[in-house]
C-alpha positions as CSV (number, residue, x, y, z in Angstrom):
1,M,2.8,13.4,-31.5
2,S,0.8,15.3,-28.9
3,D,1.7,15.6,-25.2
4,Q,-0.5,13.1,-23.3
5,S,-0.6,15.3,-20.2
6,E,-2.5,18.0,-22.1
7,R,-5.4,15.7,-22.9
8,W,-8.6,16.0,-20.9
9,V,-12.4,15.7,-21.2
10,D,-14.8,18.4,-19.9
11,A,-17.4,16.7,-17.8
12,T,-20.1,19.2,-19.0
13,Q,-19.8,17.6,-22.4
14,L,-20.6,14.1,-21.1
15,P,-24.1,12.6,-20.5
16,E,-25.4,13.5,-17.0
17,E,-25.8,9.8,-16.1
18,L,-22.1,9.2,-16.8
19,V,-21.0,12.2,-14.8
20,A,-23.2,11.1,-11.9
21,L,-21.6,7.6,-12.0
22,I,-18.1,9.2,-12.1
23,D,-19.0,11.4,-9.1
24,T,-19.7,8.2,-7.0
25,L,-16.2,6.8,-7.6
26,R,-14.0,6.7,-4.5
27,P,-10.4,7.6,-4.7
28,G,-8.6,4.8,-6.6
29,E,-11.8,3.1,-7.6
30,E,-11.9,2.4,-11.3
31,L,-14.7,2.3,-13.8
32,P,-13.9,0.2,-16.9
33,I,-14.9,1.6,-20.3
34,T,-15.7,-1.3,-22.7
35,R,-16.6,-1.7,-26.3
36,N,-17.9,-5.1,-27.6
37,G,-17.0,-6.6,-24.2
38,E,-13.3,-5.5,-24.3
39,T,-11.9,-2.9,-21.9
40,I,-10.6,0.1,-23.9
41,G,-9.9,2.4,-20.9
42,T,-10.7,3.2,-17.3
43,I,-11.9,6.2,-15.3
44,S,-10.4,6.5,-11.8
45,G,-11.9,8.3,-8.9
46,S,-9.8,10.9,-7.2
47,F,-10.1,13.6,-4.5
48,P,-10.8,17.1,-5.7
49,E,-7.8,19.5,-5.6
50,E,-9.0,21.3,-2.5
51,R,-8.8,18.0,-0.6
52,F,-5.1,17.9,-1.4
53,A,-4.6,21.3,0.1
54,T,-5.7,20.0,3.5
55,A,-3.8,16.7,2.9
56,D,-0.6,18.7,2.5
57,S,-0.9,20.2,6.0
58,D,1.5,19.0,8.7
59,D,-1.2,17.3,10.8
60,V,-2.1,14.8,8.1
61,T,0.2,12.0,6.9
62,V,-0.7,11.1,3.3
63,V,-0.2,7.4,2.5
64,A,-0.3,6.2,-1.1
65,T,-0.7,2.5,-1.9
66,A,1.3,1.3,-4.9
67,M,-0.6,-2.0,-5.0
68,K,-4.1,-2.7,-6.1
69,L,-6.3,-2.5,-3.0
70,S,-10.1,-2.3,-2.9
71,A,-11.7,0.8,-1.6
72,S,-12.8,-1.2,1.5
73,A,-9.2,-2.3,2.1
74,R,-7.9,1.3,1.9
75,D,-10.7,2.4,4.1
76,S,-9.9,-0.3,6.7
77,L,-6.2,0.8,6.7
78,S,-7.2,4.4,7.0
79,E,-9.6,3.7,9.9
80,R,-6.9,1.6,11.7
81,L,-4.3,4.4,11.3
82,G,-6.7,7.0,12.6
83,P,-7.6,10.6,11.8
84,G,-4.0,11.8,11.3
85,Y,-3.7,9.7,8.1
86,L,-5.2,9.9,4.6
87,V,-4.8,6.7,2.6
88,L,-5.0,7.0,-1.2
89,D,-4.5,4.9,-4.2
90,L,-1.2,5.8,-6.0
91,H,-3.1,7.0,-9.1
92,S,-5.1,9.6,-7.2
93,A,-2.4,10.7,-4.8
94,P,-0.6,14.0,-5.1
95,P,3.2,14.0,-5.7
96,S,3.7,15.3,-2.2
97,V,2.7,12.0,-0.5
98,D,4.4,11.3,2.8
99,V,4.5,7.5,2.7
100,L,4.4,5.1,-0.3
101,L,3.4,1.5,0.5
102,V,4.9,-0.8,-2.0
103,P,4.8,-4.6,-2.4
104,P,8.1,-6.4,-2.9
105,V,9.3,-5.1,-6.3
106,S,12.5,-4.6,-8.2
107,P,15.2,-2.0,-7.2
108,Q,14.6,-0.2,-10.5
109,L,10.9,0.3,-9.7
110,I,11.8,1.6,-6.2
111,A,14.2,4.1,-7.9
112,N,11.3,5.2,-10.2
113,F,9.0,5.7,-7.2
114,R,11.8,7.7,-5.4
115,A,12.0,9.9,-8.5
116,L,8.2,10.4,-8.8
117,Y,7.7,10.9,-5.0
118,P,10.9,12.5,-3.7
119,K,9.5,13.4,-0.3
120,A,7.8,10.1,0.4
121,R,9.2,7.4,2.7
122,V,9.0,4.2,0.7
123,V,7.8,1.3,2.8
124,I,7.9,-2.2,1.4
125,T,5.1,-4.4,2.8
126,E,3.9,-8.0,2.4
127,I,0.2,-8.3,3.2
128,E,-2.1,-11.2,3.4
129,D,-5.7,-10.4,4.5
130,A,-8.2,-13.0,3.3
131,E,-11.1,-11.0,4.7
132,L,-10.4,-8.0,2.5
133,G,-9.1,-10.1,-0.4
134,V,-5.5,-8.7,-0.3
135,K,-2.5,-10.9,-0.9
136,Y,1.0,-9.5,-1.6
137,E,3.4,-12.2,-0.6
138,G,7.1,-11.8,-0.9
139,P,10.3,-13.6,-0.1
140,V,10.4,-12.7,3.6
141,R,6.8,-14.0,4.2
142,R,7.7,-17.2,2.3
143,L,10.8,-17.7,4.5
144,L,8.9,-17.1,7.7
145,D,6.1,-19.5,6.6
146,A,8.8,-22.1,5.9
147,G,10.0,-21.9,9.5
148,A,12.4,-19.0,9.9
149,E,11.9,-17.3,13.2
150,A,13.2,-13.8,12.4
151,Y,14.4,-11.6,9.6
152,L,17.1,-9.1,10.4
153,P,18.0,-6.5,7.6
154,S,21.4,-5.6,9.0
155,S,23.7,-3.1,7.4
156,T,26.9,-3.9,9.4
157,I,28.2,-6.6,11.7
158,P,27.9,-4.3,14.8
159,R,24.2,-3.7,13.8
160,L,23.7,-7.4,13.3
161,A,25.0,-8.1,16.7
162,E,22.6,-5.5,18.3
163,Q,19.6,-6.9,16.3
164,L,20.5,-10.5,17.0
165,D,20.9,-9.9,20.8
166,R,17.6,-8.0,21.0
167,T,15.8,-10.7,19.0
168,M,17.2,-13.6,21.0
169,T,16.3,-11.8,24.3
170,Q,12.8,-11.3,23.0
171,L,12.5,-14.9,21.8
172,R,13.7,-16.1,25.3
173,Q,11.1,-13.9,27.0
174,L,8.4,-15.2,24.7
175,T,9.2,-18.8,25.4
176,D,10.0,-18.3,29.1
177,G,13.5,-19.5,28.7
178,A,12.5,-22.9,27.3
179,S,14.3,-24.2,24.3
180,I,11.1,-24.9,22.4
181,P,11.0,-23.6,18.8
182,L,9.0,-20.5,18.4
183,T,6.1,-20.8,16.1
184,I,5.3,-17.8,13.9
185,E,1.6,-17.5,13.3
186,S,0.7,-16.8,9.7
187,P,-2.6,-15.3,8.5
188,R,-3.3,-18.7,7.0
189,D,-3.1,-20.3,10.4
190,R,-5.6,-17.8,11.8
191,A,-8.0,-18.4,8.9
192,L,-8.0,-22.1,9.6
193,E,-9.2,-21.6,13.2
């Protein structure tokens, strides 16, 4: 059996129209290859190697998304983060990424990500953005939507006491001391307005 990492295609051997189409792909954007209507492979856009050289500098934080996001969703995230960040799809990111955004997944998959990206800070996120067509719900979002007012990932009882006191103080400030239940606005609520 041959080593899959040694396989490649020289673009000079491909039709010019195909190479031109590949050149227009954005990082993480995929071009399906079909035969008789069935997908047999994909070509993914990526940054040239020299772009990674600048991305590895200390003034740029490289963020890789381990979830399927459209190029417009990644561009929006990158724009909101600002010029000090470069947001890439996981498949076009270098192994030296600084941050890896991951939807709620298994502990085994997190361990695999840690092994593949040892320098990266793994950040689990739940996203719901109807405008950009992104929905990665998880257990915390479902609990908050059901009426929970806060989620405290405490490691010890003393840490729980700190977090609970801080949270209760903030909740009282938000409700001006009234004992009315706090409503957590979900993205669905905003979409209905």
